[in-house]
C-alpha positions in Angstrom: 11.5 -9.7 -6.9 11.0 -8.6 -3.3 9.0 -5.4 -2.9 9.6 -3.4 0.2 6.5 -1.8 1.6 6.7 2.0 1.7 5.6 4.1 4.7 2.4 5.0 2.7 1.8 1.3 2.0 2.2 0.4 5.6 -0.3 2.9 6.6 -2.9 1.5 4.1 -2.2 -2.0 5.4 -2.7 -0.8 9.0 -6.1 0.6 8.0 -7.0 -2.6 6.2 -6.0 -4.8 9.2 -8.1 -2.6 11.5 -11.1 -2.9 9.2 -10.7 -6.7 9.0 -10.6 -6.9 12.8 -13.8 -4.9 13.0 -15.5 -7.2 10.4 -14.7 -10.2 12.7 -16.9 -8.8 15.4 -19.9 -7.7 13.3 -23.1 -9.5 13.3 -24.7 -7.7 10.3 -23.4 -9.6 7.4 -24.4 -6.9 4.8 -22.4 -4.2 6.6 -19.5 -6.7 7.3 -19.3 -7.4 3.5 -19.1 -3.6 2.8 -16.4 -3.2 5.4 -14.5 -6.2 4.0 -14.6 -4.7 0.5 -13.2 -1.5 2.0 -10.4 -3.4 3.6 -9.7 -5.1 0.3 -9.5 -1.7 -1.3 -6.9 -0.5 1.3 -4.9 -3.6 0.6 -4.8 -2.7 -3.1 -3.9 0.9 -2.2 -1.0 -0.4 -0.1 0.4 -2.4 -3.0 -0.1 0.5 -5.4 1.5 3.0 -3.1 4.5 0.8 -2.5 4.9 0.2 -6.3 4.5 3.9 -7.0 7.0 4.9 -4.3 9.5 2.3 -5.5 9.2 3.6 -9.1 9.8 7.1 -7.9 12.8 6.1 -5.9 14.2 4.2 -8.9 13.6 7.2 -11.1 15.4 9.5 -8.6 18.3 7.0 -8.4 18.6 6.8 -12.2 18.4 10.5 -12.4 21.1 10.9 -9.8 23.4 8.3 -11.3 22.9 9.9 -14.7 24.1 13.2 -13.3 27.1 11.5 -11.7 28.0 9.9 -15.0 28.2 13.3 -16.8 30.4 15.0 -14.2 
């Protein structure tokens, strides 16, 4: 199954990528680890947002086709 990334998901991924680029330049490893954890969280949010948005779109589609079926 191929999941298309939603606009919200893309925004979360953009933030994660920005954070990861920042981590690459850090010399303080403790702070770098915290920023990396934050980037990982945004990657999880990207997946969740895309899954949620896909489920909502599917529900709308099912609702719409159900309406068409009854008319």
